[in-house]
C-alpha positions in Angstrom: -30.3 -9.6 10.6 -32.0 -10.9 8.9 -31.9 -14.7 10.3 -34.2 -17.1 7.5 -34.8 -20.5 7.5 -32.5 -22.6 4.9 -33.1 -25.3 3.0 -29.6 -26.3 3.2 -30.2 -27.4 6.5 -33.6 -28.9 6.1 -32.2 -31.2 3.1 -28.8 -31.9 5.5 -31.7 -33.8 7.9 -31.6 -37.2 7.5 -35.0 -38.5 5.9 -36.6 -41.2 7.0 -36.9 -44.4 4.8 -39.8 -45.2 2.1 -41.7 -48.2 3.5 -42.3 -51.5 1.4 -46.2 -50.3 1.2 -44.9 -47.0 0.1 -42.7 -48.2 -2.4 -45.6 -51.1 -3.8 -47.9 -48.1 -4.2 -45.2 -46.5 -5.7 -44.4 -48.6 -8.3 -48.4 -49.8 -8.8 -48.9 -49.2 -12.2 -46.2 -51.1 -13.4 -47.1 -54.2 -11.0 -50.6 -53.4 -12.5 -48.8 -54.3 -15.9 -47.0 -57.2 -14.8 -50.8 -59.0 -13.3 -52.2 -58.5 -16.8 -49.6 -59.1 -19.0 -49.0 -62.8 -16.6 -53.1 -63.7 -17.2 -52.7 -63.3 -20.6 -50.2 -65.9 -20.5 -51.8 -68.2 -18.2 -54.8 -68.4 -20.3 -53.3 -67.7 -24.0 -50.0 -69.8 -23.5 -50.4 -72.2 -21.4 -47.8 -70.9 -18.8 -48.4 -73.0 -15.5 -50.3 -70.5 -12.2 -47.6 -71.6 -10.1 -44.6 -69.9 -12.5 -46.8 -67.1 -12.6 -47.8 -66.1 -9.0 -43.9 -66.5 -8.6 -43.2 -64.5 -11.0 -45.6 -61.1 -9.6 -44.6 -62.2 -5.9 -40.7 -61.4 -7.1 -41.6 -58.4 -9.2 -43.5 -57.0 -6.2 -40.6 -57.8 -3.6 -38.0 -56.5 -6.2 -40.9 -52.9 -6.2 -41.1 -53.6 -2.2 -37.5 -53.7 -0.9 -35.1 -52.2 -3.3 -35.1 -48.5 -3.9 -34.7 -46.9 -7.3 -32.1 -45.9 -8.6 -33.5 -42.9 -9.7 -34.6 -41.3 -6.5 -31.6 -42.1 -5.3 -30.0 -39.8 -7.8 -32.1 -37.4 -7.8 -31.8 -36.9 -3.7 -27.6 -36.6 -4.5 -28.1 -34.1 -7.5 -30.8 -32.4 -5.1 -28.4 -32.2 -2.3 -24.9 -31.1 -4.7 -27.1 -28.4 -5.6 -27.8 -26.8 -2.0 -24.2 -27.4 -1.5 -23.1 -25.1 -4.3 -25.8 -22.8 -3.0 -23.9 -22.9 0.3 -20.8 -22.0 -0.6 -19.0 -19.9 -3.7 -17.8 -22.1 -6.1 -13.7 -21.8 -7.7 -14.9 -19.4 -10.4 -16.2 -17.2 -8.2 -13.2 -16.7 -5.7 -11.2 -16.1 -8.5 -13.6 -13.3 -9.1 -13.9 -11.2 -5.8 -10.0 -12.1 -5.5 -9.0 -10.3 -8.4 -11.1 -7.2 -7.7 -8.8 -4.5 -5.1 -11.1 -3.4 -3.1 -12.6 -5.5 0.2 -15.7 -7.7 -0.6 -17.3 -10.3 1.3 -19.5 -13.0 0.0 -22.6 -14.1 2.4 -25.7 -15.6 2.5 -29.1 -14.6 2.8 -29.0 -15.5 6.2 -25.3 -13.0 7.0 -23.6 -15.9 6.8 -20.2 -14.6 5.6 -19.0 -17.5 3.0 -16.0 -15.9 1.1 -13.3 -13.0 1.9 -11.6 -11.5 -0.9 -7.3 -11.2 -0.3 -7.9 -7.3 0.2 -10.5 -7.7 3.0 -8.4 -9.8 4.7 -5.7 -7.6 4.7 -7.9 -4.3 6.4 -10.5 -6.4 8.6 -8.1 -8.8 10.4 -10.0 -11.6 11.8 -12.3 -12.2 9.5 -13.7 -15.6 8.5 -16.1 -17.6 6.6 -18.7 -19.2 9.0 -19.1 -16.1 10.6 -21.7 -13.5 10.6 -21.0 -10.3 8.3 -21.8 -8.2 11.4 -18.6 -9.3 13.2 -16.3 -8.0 10.2 -18.8 -4.3 9.4 -20.3 -2.9 12.2 -21.9 0.4 10.4 -25.9 -0.1 11.1 -26.3 1.4 7.4 -24.8 -1.2 5.9 -26.5 -3.9 7.4 -29.9 -2.4 7.1 -29.0 -1.6 3.7 -28.0 -5.7 3.3 -31.5 -7.4 5.3 -33.1 -4.8 2.1 -31.2 -6.7 -0.8 -31.7 -9.8 1.1 -35.6 -9.2 1.2 -36.0 -6.8 -2.2 -33.5 -8.7 -4.6 -32.5 -5.2 -5.9 -29.3 -4.0 -5.6 -28.5 -0.8 -3.6 -25.2 2.3 -3.0 -24.9 3.2 0.5 -22.0 5.7 2.1 -21.1 6.2 5.8 -18.9 8.3 8.0 -16.4 6.5 10.9 -15.0 8.5 13.8 -12.9 5.9 15.5 -10.0 6.4 15.2 -10.4 8.7 12.7 -12.5 10.2 10.1 -13.0 7.7 7.6 -15.7 7.5 4.5 -16.5 4.7 2.9 -19.0 3.0 0.2 -20.4 0.2 -0.5 -22.0 -1.7 -3.2 -24.7 -4.7 -2.4 -25.6 -7.1 -5.1 -27.7 -10.3 -5.2 -26.4 -13.5 -7.0 -28.8 -15.8 -8.2 -26.7 -19.7 -8.6 -28.3 -21.0 -12.6 -31.9 -22.6 -11.7 -33.1 -20.2 -9.1 -37.0 -19.9 -10.0 -39.7 -18.0 -9.6 -41.8 -17.8 -7.4 -45.4 -15.5 -7.3 -43.4 -13.8 -9.7 -40.9 -12.7 -8.0 -36.9 -14.6 -7.3 -36.8 -16.0 -3.7 -34.0 -14.9 -1.4 -30.6 -14.7 -3.2 -28.0 -17.5 -2.9 -25.9 -15.1 -2.2 -24.9 -11.5 -1.6 -21.9 -9.5 -2.8 -20.5 -6.7 -0.5 -18.3 -4.4 -1.8 -16.7 -2.1 0.4 -14.6 1.4 -0.8 -12.7 3.6 1.1 -13.3 7.5 -0.2 -11.2 9.3 2.8 -8.5 10.3 0.9 -11.1 11.9 -2.2 -12.6 13.7 -0.1 -10.0 15.0 2.0 -8.8 16.2 -1.4 -12.0 17.7 -2.1 -12.3 19.3 0.9 -9.1 20.4 0.3 -10.0 21.8 -3.0 -12.9 24.0 -1.9 -10.7 25.0 1.4 -8.2 26.0 -1.5 -10.6 28.7 -3.0 -12.3 29.9 -0.3 -9.5 30.9 0.7 -7.6 32.0 -1.6 -11.5 34.3 -2.6 -11.1 35.7 1.4 -7.3 36.6 0.6 -8.0 38.3 -2.5 -11.3 39.5 -1.2 -9.5 41.9 1.5 -7.4 43.7 -0.4 -9.5 44.1 -3.6 -11.8 45.7 -1.0 -9.2 48.6 0.5 -8.6 49.3 -3.1 -12.2 50.3 -3.9 -12.9 51.8 -0.8 -9.6 53.7 -1.8 -10.5 54.7 -4.9 -13.9 55.6 -4.4 -12.5 57.8 -1.6 -10.3 59.8 -4.5 -12.8 60.3 -6.8 -15.1 62.1 -3.6 -13.8 63.9 -0.3 -10.0 63.6 -1.2 -10.7 64.7 -5.3 -8.7 68.3 -4.3 -6.6 67.0 -1.0 -2.7 66.4 -2.2 -1.7 64.9 1.3 -4.4 62.4 1.7 -4.0 61.3 -1.9 -0.4 61.0 -1.3 -1.2 58.5 1.4 -4.2 56.0 -0.2 -2.3 55.9 -3.0 0.4 54.1 -1.3 -1.4 51.8 0.9 -3.0 51.3 -2.7 0.3 50.1 -3.8 0.5 47.8 -0.5 -2.6 46.6 -1.6 -1.6 45.7 -5.1 1.8 44.6 -4.0 -0.2 42.1 -1.7 -2.9 40.8 -4.2 0.1 40.4 -7.0 2.3 38.3 -4.4 -0.8 35.9 -3.9 -1.5 34.9 -7.7 2.1 34.6 -8.0 2.6 32.3 -5.1 -1.1 30.7 -6.4 0.4 30.4 -9.4 3.5 29.4 -8.7 1.8 26.2 -6.4 -0.4 25.5 -9.7 3.1 25.1 -12.1 4.5 22.8 -9.2 1.5 20.4 -9.1 1.4 19.8 -12.9 4.9 18.7 -12.6 4.7 16.3 -9.6 5.7 13.2 -11.3 8.0 14.6 -13.3 11.5 14.0 -11.8 14.3 16.6 -12.2 16.7 15.7 -14.7 19.5 18.1 -14.1 22.7 18.1 -11.1 23.1 21.7 -9.2 25.1 22.6 -6.7 23.4 22.8 -3.7 26.4 24.8 -1.8 26.5 27.1 -4.6 22.3 27.7 -4.2 22.4 28.9 -0.8 25.2 31.0 -1.4 23.2 32.9 -3.5 20.1 32.8 -1.8 22.0 34.5 1.1 23.7 37.0 -0.6 20.5 37.8 -2.0 18.8 38.1 0.7 21.3 40.3 3.0 19.7 43.5 2.3 16.6 42.0 4.4 18.7 41.1 7.0 20.8 44.3 7.3 17.3 46.2 7.3 16.1 43.9 10.6 19.6 44.2 12.3 20.2 39.7 11.5 23.6 38.4 10.5 22.6 35.0 8.3 25.5 33.0 9.4 27.0 30.2 6.6 28.5 26.9 7.5 28.5 24.7 3.9 31.1 22.6 2.6 33.2 24.4 0.3 33.3 20.8 -2.3 30.7 20.8 -4.7 27.5 19.5 -3.1 25.6 17.8 -6.0 22.0 16.4 -6.3 20.1 16.7 -8.9 17.1 19.2 -8.6 15.6 22.2 -10.2 17.7 25.1 -9.9 15.4 27.4 -9.7 12.8 25.4 -7.2 15.6 25.1 -4.7 16.5 28.6 -5.1 12.6 28.9 -4.2 12.8 26.5 -1.4 15.9 28.1 0.4 15.1 31.1 -0.6 11.5 30.7 1.6 13.3 29.0 4.7 15.7 32.2 5.1 13.1 34.6 4.7 11.0 33.6 7.2 13.8 32.5 9.7 14.5 36.1 9.4 10.4 37.3 9.4 9.6 35.2 12.3 12.8 35.1 13.9 13.7 38.7 14.4 13.6 38.4 18.3 17.2 36.7 18.0 20.1 38.1 16.2 21.7 35.4 14.3 20.1 32.5 11.2 22.2 29.8 11.0 22.5 28.0 8.0 23.9 25.4 7.6 24.6 22.0 5.1 26.1 18.6 5.8 26.0 15.5 4.9 24.3 12.9 6.8 24.9 9.6 5.2 26.1 6.4 7.1 27.1 5.5 3.7 27.5 5.2 -0.2 24.2 4.1 -0.3 22.8 6.0 2.4 24.4 9.8 1.8 22.2 12.3 1.7 22.3 16.0 1.9 21.1 17.9 4.8 20.0 22.0 4.9 19.2 22.9 8.3 17.7 26.8 8.4 17.6 27.9 11.8 16.5 31.3 13.8 16.7 32.0 17.8 13.2 33.9 17.5 9.9 33.0 19.9 9.4 29.3 18.1 6.3 27.7 17.4 3.8 25.6 19.7 3.6 22.2 18.9 0.0 22.2 18.1 1.3 23.8 14.8 3.4 21.7 14.0 1.6 19.1 12.1 -0.3 21.9 10.5 2.6 24.4 9.0 2.6 23.2 5.6 -1.5 23.6 5.0 -2.2 25.9 2.6 -2.9 29.7 3.5 -2.5 28.4 7.5 -0.8 31.3 9.7 0.7 30.6 13.1 -0.1 34.2 13.5 -2.5 35.9 10.9 -2.2 39.7 11.8 1.9 38.5 12.5 2.0 37.1 9.0 -0.2 39.9 6.7 2.2 42.2 8.7 5.5 40.5 7.2 4.0 40.5 3.5 3.3 36.3 3.5 0.7 34.9 1.9 0.4 31.6 4.0 1.5 29.7 1.2 5.0 29.4 1.6 5.7 26.1 3.4 3.2 24.8 1.0 5.0 25.2 -1.9 8.3 24.1 0.1 6.9 21.1 0.7 5.4 20.5 -3.1 8.6 21.2 -4.5 10.6 18.7 -1.9 7.8 16.0 -3.0 9.3 16.3 -6.6 12.7 15.9 -5.8 12.4 13.3 -3.5 12.2 15.2 -0.1 11.2 15.8 3.6 10.7 18.9 5.7 11.4 18.5 9.1 10.1 21.6 11.6 11.5 20.7 15.5 10.8 24.0 17.6 10.0 25.0 21.3 8.4 28.4 22.3 10.6 30.8 23.2 14.0 28.5 21.5 13.6 29.2 17.8 12.8 26.8 14.8 15.0 24.9 12.9 13.5 23.6 9.1 15.6 21.0 8.4 14.9 20.0 4.1 16.7 16.3 3.4 17.9 16.0 -0.4 18.8 12.9 -1.6 22.7 12.8 -3.5 23.0 12.0 -6.5 25.6 8.6 -5.6 22.8 7.5 -4.3 19.4 8.6 -6.1 18.6 5.8 -8.0 18.9 3.3 -5.2 16.2 5.3 -3.1 12.2 4.5 -3.4 9.7 6.1 -5.0 8.2 8.3 -3.2 9.8 9.8 0.0 7.9 11.3 2.7 7.2 15.2 2.6 
């Protein structure tokens, strides 16, 4: 970084004391005036010559050996001014501390002079007196800092750090001139301080990427059945116009493709509705045991067609949780339906409901859905709740999946202050566990639980 000579260091060096002759030279006009006055007094008023010479000699001694108060005070004021330009004042520190983002105040040489509280939390080990490059190592940031020192113009830059994870940052770098900064040749001198404000844009960029990926994936998922429908309609209008057998076959495929589009649009709309009211906590109290029984009965025909039996292990007493009945039915239905579709290699799907709390203040109801199918590889587990993410695309489409089921489950549980855990090993099936706070201790839980 730019290292420029500091006027602070020059002023703090020991200055040599002025010689008596130098002081007499500075007071020459005063001494000349005194000489004229003494001469007039001797000639006009008859003052003794000895007295006049003695007065002039005393005045010369005072002027040559005693420093003037005005010069000493000016030196002190200059020193205080330079100290203020070296270390930020209390007002600047209080203002910087009030900012919610990491802020650094450095001087024109790149030495850190003050760091706000947020910066101390984010950048461990930073302290005033160290070069700014010790804390901020991004080359583009340091180059921008040098440019601000040279030009006196503020800058804003963005950069990406790859280690330990991909993160995006934005920095605002602005010069600060203390009162009394002079203009030299029409331009301001080197700034007294440089304010560096750092913003973490990682979450914003991830949300933007998520929206972009969602639109791209939704468009792709809709484009495939739409292209199929268009092709079959053109075939029915052309070569298959008078072929009843081909018409029946094509109409059946068109019905399947239309159903796929309908399911996809329904899931997208459902996900959008859930996101719109994600901040609104459910107010009604429902019986989770009754919801599980209702869902198992509704899916029993599908289980029978696939040769799978749903085994329930739920308490007879009501299981009270605060939630939206329709959304909790959707959660239970998605989990059990996924277990039936993707765990069809096994003969059973176990659905359990138990109290896992260790006391009245930690009571949590746990809903578990286990299948005995192929299981899920460990590398897929962290991404299961992403939109349109599928472990096996062909298998998912064959089972009429949209890739949004678990994303919907995650958003519903976030609204209900719940949590979803997945435990699976290849060849041993998978267990999806939902944890919901009981009504008795809902008020004692933190505002957010990880979904």
